[in-house]
Biopython code that builds the backbone (N, CA, C, O; Angstrom):
import numpy as np
from Bio.PDB.StructureBuilder import StructureBuilder

atoms = [
    (1, "VAL", "N", (-11.950, -27.632, 3.993)),
    (1, "VAL", "CA", (-11.234, -28.938, 4.344)),
    (1, "VAL", "C", (-9.530, -28.441, 4.941)),
    (1, "VAL", "O", (-9.042, -29.040, 5.899)),
    (2, "ALA", "N", (-8.934, -27.554, 4.393)),
    (2, "ALA", "CA", (-7.693, -26.851, 4.249)),
    (2, "ALA", "C", (-7.883, -26.050, 5.615)),
    (2, "ALA", "O", (-7.082, -26.165, 6.543)),
    (3, "ASN", "N", (-8.887, -25.316, 5.657)),
    (3, "ASN", "CA", (-9.008, -24.765, 7.238)),
    (3, "ASN", "C", (-9.059, -25.228, 8.464)),
    (3, "ASN", "O", (-8.847, -24.726, 9.568)),
    (4, "LEU", "N", (-9.498, -26.674, 7.948)),
    (4, "LEU", "CA", (-9.645, -27.427, 9.182)),
    (4, "LEU", "C", (-8.423, -28.017, 9.619)),
    (4, "LEU", "O", (-7.997, -27.995, 10.773)),
    (5, "GLU", "N", (-7.742, -28.689, 8.361)),
    (5, "GLU", "CA", (-6.349, -29.038, 8.711)),
    (5, "GLU", "C", (-5.451, -28.392, 9.328)),
    (5, "GLU", "O", (-4.626, -28.751, 10.169)),
    (6, "ARG", "N", (-5.778, -26.909, 8.608)),
    (6, "ARG", "CA", (-5.077, -26.014, 9.808)),
    (6, "ARG", "C", (-5.090, -25.898, 11.286)),
    (6, "ARG", "O", (-4.183, -25.923, 12.118)),
    (7, "GLU", "N", (-6.294, -25.773, 11.370)),
    (7, "GLU", "CA", (-6.368, -25.657, 12.883)),
    (7, "GLU", "C", (-6.296, -26.959, 13.863)),
    (7, "GLU", "O", (-6.054, -26.776, 15.056)),
    (8, "MET", "N", (-6.505, -28.263, 13.359)),
    (8, "MET", "CA", (-5.790, -29.363, 13.684)),
    (8, "MET", "C", (-4.210, -28.869, 13.694)),
    (8, "MET", "O", (-3.727, -28.395, 14.722)),
    (9, "ILE", "N", (-3.733, -28.959, 12.940)),
    (9, "ILE", "CA", (-1.953, -28.468, 13.190)),
    (9, "ILE", "C", (-2.005, -27.768, 14.502)),
    (9, "ILE", "O", (-1.733, -28.259, 15.597)),
    (10, "ILE", "N", (-2.475, -26.288, 14.186)),
    (10, "ILE", "CA", (-2.187, -25.539, 15.101)),
    (10, "ILE", "C", (-2.529, -26.216, 16.511)),
    (10, "ILE", "O", (-1.569, -26.214, 17.283)),
    (11, "ASP", "N", (-3.753, -26.818, 17.022)),
    (11, "ASP", "CA", (-4.237, -27.481, 17.923)),
    (11, "ASP", "C", (-3.140, -28.530, 18.463)),
    (11, "ASP", "O", (-2.957, -28.821, 19.645)),
    (12, "SER", "N", (-2.516, -28.989, 17.451)),
    (12, "SER", "CA", (-1.782, -30.153, 18.649)),
    (12, "SER", "C", (-0.396, -29.532, 18.740)),
    (12, "SER", "O", (0.361, -30.126, 19.509)),
    (13, "LEU", "N", (0.151, -28.353, 18.055)),
    (13, "LEU", "CA", (1.374, -27.616, 18.676)),
    (13, "LEU", "C", (1.283, -27.017, 19.601)),
    (13, "LEU", "O", (2.234, -26.847, 20.364)),
    (14, "LYS", "N", (-0.194, -26.406, 19.839)),
    (14, "LYS", "CA", (-0.352, -25.809, 21.211)),
    (14, "LYS", "C", (-0.063, -27.120, 22.566)),
    (14, "LYS", "O", (0.686, -27.150, 23.542)),
    (15, "ASN", "N", (-0.912, -27.923, 22.089)),
    (15, "ASN", "CA", (-1.085, -28.987, 23.109)),
    (15, "ASN", "C", (0.297, -29.533, 23.641)),
    (15, "ASN", "O", (0.631, -29.696, 24.815)),
    (16, "THR", "N", (1.111, -29.807, 22.342)),
    (16, "THR", "CA", (2.375, -29.946, 22.644)),
    (16, "THR", "C", (3.810, -28.863, 22.932)),
    (16, "THR", "O", (5.026, -29.054, 22.892)),
    (17, "ARG", "N", (2.883, -27.593, 23.248)),
    (17, "ARG", "CA", (4.020, -26.728, 23.501)),
    (17, "ARG", "C", (5.126, -26.364, 22.035)),
    (17, "ARG", "O", (6.267, -25.914, 22.133)),
    (18, "GLY", "N", (4.430, -26.694, 20.770)),
    (18, "GLY", "CA", (5.674, -26.756, 19.953)),
    (18, "GLY", "C", (6.212, -27.896, 18.970)),
    (18, "GLY", "O", (6.641, -27.848, 17.817)),
    (19, "ASN", "N", (6.000, -29.051, 19.973)),
    (19, "ASN", "CA", (6.785, -30.160, 19.808)),
    (19, "ASN", "C", (6.864, -31.046, 18.345)),
    (19, "ASN", "O", (6.905, -32.269, 18.483)),
    (20, "ILE", "N", (6.879, -30.696, 17.448)),
    (20, "ILE", "CA", (6.725, -31.649, 16.418)),
    (20, "ILE", "C", (6.510, -33.072, 16.675)),
    (20, "ILE", "O", (5.360, -33.492, 16.796)),
    (21, "THR", "N", (7.271, -33.658, 16.745)),
    (21, "THR", "CA", (6.761, -35.120, 17.317)),
    (21, "THR", "C", (5.775, -35.566, 17.776)),
    (21, "THR", "O", (5.111, -36.476, 17.279)),
    (22, "GLY", "N", (5.554, -34.997, 18.760)),
    (22, "GLY", "CA", (4.092, -35.125, 19.921)),
    (22, "GLY", "C", (3.172, -34.413, 19.005)),
    (22, "GLY", "O", (2.069, -34.941, 19.143)),
    (23, "ALA", "N", (3.123, -33.608, 18.270)),
    (23, "ALA", "CA", (1.923, -32.961, 17.601)),
    (23, "ALA", "C", (1.759, -34.406, 16.415)),
    (23, "ALA", "O", (0.734, -35.087, 16.391)),
    (24, "ALA", "N", (2.951, -34.669, 15.508)),
    (24, "ALA", "CA", (2.533, -35.274, 14.728)),
    (24, "ALA", "C", (1.869, -36.993, 15.315)),
    (24, "ALA", "O", (1.217, -37.648, 14.502)),
    (25, "LYS", "N", (2.057, -37.420, 16.380)),
    (25, "LYS", "CA", (1.463, -38.598, 16.895)),
    (25, "LYS", "C", (0.472, -38.299, 17.324)),
    (25, "LYS", "O", (-0.320, -39.240, 17.287)),
    (26, "ILE", "N", (-0.174, -36.867, 18.002)),
    (26, "ILE", "CA", (-1.258, -36.373, 18.228)),
    (26, "ILE", "C", (-2.244, -36.664, 16.952)),
    (26, "ILE", "O", (-3.439, -36.857, 17.177)),
    (27, "LEU", "N", (-1.813, -36.691, 15.807)),
    (27, "LEU", "CA", (-2.389, -36.471, 14.432)),
    (27, "LEU", "C", (-2.386, -37.892, 14.131)),
    (27, "LEU", "O", (-3.374, -38.403, 13.604)),
    (28, "GLN", "N", (-1.309, -38.599, 14.435)),
    (28, "GLN", "CA", (-1.020, -40.025, 13.664)),
    (28, "GLN", "C", (-0.565, -39.848, 12.506)),
    (28, "GLN", "O", (-1.154, -40.328, 11.537)),
    (29, "THR", "N", (0.677, -39.059, 12.362)),
    (29, "THR", "CA", (1.142, -39.282, 11.223)),
    (29, "THR", "C", (2.710, -38.855, 11.203)),
    (29, "THR", "O", (3.080, -38.389, 12.281)),
    (30, "THR", "N", (3.651, -38.917, 10.246)),
    (30, "THR", "CA", (5.159, -38.987, 10.318)),
    (30, "THR", "C", (5.175, -37.505, 10.642)),
    (30, "THR", "O", (4.291, -36.667, 10.466)),
    (31, "VAL", "N", (6.457, -37.373, 11.187)),
    (31, "VAL", "CA", (6.993, -35.869, 11.364)),
    (31, "VAL", "C", (7.210, -35.374, 9.869)),
    (31, "VAL", "O", (7.107, -34.173, 9.620)),
    (32, "ARG", "N", (7.425, -36.029, 9.160)),
    (32, "ARG", "CA", (7.564, -35.389, 7.515)),
    (32, "ARG", "C", (6.403, -35.129, 7.226)),
    (32, "ARG", "O", (6.248, -33.911, 7.128)),
    (33, "LYS", "N", (5.597, -35.643, 7.061)),
    (33, "LYS", "CA", (4.408, -35.269, 6.582)),
    (33, "LYS", "C", (3.949, -33.878, 7.192)),
    (33, "LYS", "O", (3.782, -32.807, 6.609)),
    (34, "PHE", "N", (3.750, -34.289, 8.916)),
    (34, "PHE", "CA", (3.393, -32.840, 9.513)),
    (34, "PHE", "C", (4.111, -31.702, 9.241)),
    (34, "PHE", "O", (3.445, -30.757, 8.818)),
    (35, "ALA", "N", (5.570, -31.502, 9.400)),
    (35, "ALA", "CA", (6.289, -30.538, 8.404)),
    (35, "ALA", "C", (5.852, -30.093, 7.260)),
    (35, "ALA", "O", (5.743, -28.934, 6.861)),
    (36, "TYR", "N", (5.689, -30.754, 6.924)),
    (36, "TYR", "CA", (5.114, -30.428, 5.124)),
    (36, "TYR", "C", (3.937, -29.436, 5.247)),
    (36, "TYR", "O", (3.876, -28.268, 4.862)),
    (37, "LYS", "N", (3.153, -30.082, 5.786)),
    (37, "LYS", "CA", (1.431, -29.723, 5.957)),
    (37, "LYS", "C", (1.856, -28.456, 6.724)),
    (37, "LYS", "O", (1.449, -27.428, 6.182)),
    (38, "ALA", "N", (2.548, -28.278, 7.810)),
    (38, "ALA", "CA", (2.387, -27.104, 8.744)),
    (38, "ALA", "C", (3.115, -25.873, 7.628)),
    (38, "ALA", "O", (2.646, -24.741, 7.517)),
    (39, "GLN", "N", (4.248, -26.335, 6.914)),
    (39, "GLN", "CA", (5.128, -25.354, 6.082)),
    (39, "GLN", "C", (4.270, -25.075, 4.733)),
    (39, "GLN", "O", (4.557, -24.177, 3.942)),
    (40, "LEU", "N", (3.140, -25.999, 4.571)),
    (40, "LEU", "CA", (2.375, -25.679, 3.225)),
    (40, "LEU", "C", (1.108, -24.266, 3.738)),
    (40, "LEU", "O", (0.692, -23.274, 3.140)),
    (41, "HIS", "N", (0.848, -24.833, 5.086)),
    (41, "HIS", "CA", (0.018, -23.689, 5.503)),
    (41, "HIS", "C", (0.432, -22.270, 6.010)),
    (41, "HIS", "O", (-0.378, -21.398, 6.327)),
    (42, "GLY", "N", (1.987, -22.129, 6.052)),
    (42, "GLY", "CA", (2.209, -21.463, 6.675)),
    (42, "GLY", "C", (2.433, -21.090, 8.088)),
    (42, "GLY", "O", (2.400, -19.963, 8.582)),
    (43, "ILE", "N", (2.733, -22.554, 8.817)),
    (43, "ILE", "CA", (2.658, -22.276, 10.496)),
    (43, "ILE", "C", (4.225, -22.581, 10.736)),
    (43, "ILE", "O", (4.893, -23.470, 10.208)),
    (44, "ASP", "N", (4.532, -21.850, 11.442)),
    (44, "ASP", "CA", (5.728, -21.899, 12.283)),
    (44, "ASP", "C", (5.893, -22.486, 13.531)),
    (44, "ASP", "O", (5.877, -21.761, 14.526)),
    (45, "TYR", "N", (6.079, -23.929, 13.656)),
    (45, "TYR", "CA", (6.227, -24.276, 14.944)),
    (45, "TYR", "C", (6.672, -23.757, 16.146)),
    (45, "TYR", "O", (6.248, -24.090, 17.252)),
    (46, "ARG", "N", (7.680, -22.798, 15.879)),
    (46, "ARG", "CA", (8.409, -22.415, 17.020)),
    (46, "ARG", "C", (7.569, -21.138, 17.668)),
    (46, "ARG", "O", (7.925, -20.544, 18.685)),
    (47, "THR", "N", (6.455, -20.846, 16.931)),
    (47, "THR", "CA", (5.931, -19.687, 17.356)),
    (47, "THR", "C", (4.984, -20.404, 18.711)),
    (47, "THR", "O", (4.659, -19.516, 19.499)),
    (48, "TYR", "N", (4.531, -21.674, 19.095)),
    (48, "TYR", "CA", (4.249, -22.198, 19.940)),
    (48, "TYR", "C", (4.862, -22.850, 21.035)),
    (48, "TYR", "O", (4.317, -23.525, 21.908)),
    (49, "ARG", "N", (6.116, -22.560, 20.883)),
    (49, "ARG", "CA", (7.102, -22.861, 21.944)),
    (49, "ARG", "C", (7.010, -22.385, 23.308)),
    (49, "ARG", "O", (7.878, -22.686, 24.127)),
]
sb = StructureBuilder()
sb.init_structure("model")
sb.init_model(0)
sb.init_chain("A")
sb.init_seg("    ")
for serial, (resi, resn, name, xyz) in enumerate(atoms, 1):
    if name == "N":
        sb.init_residue(resn, " ", resi, " ")
    sb.init_atom(name, np.array(xyz, "f"), 0.0, 1.0, " ", f" {name:<3s}", serial, name[0])
structure = sb.get_structure()
């Protein structure tokens, strides 16, 4: 389950070119929750810009 969540976060960041707000909207969550989950999985949004 954690791997699926990680892949979804990465895919949404790729689709929005690292835009957290856009990625959070794609996954229908808040920016705060999205950023927390990305940090939890060790994902840096700046990598996808």
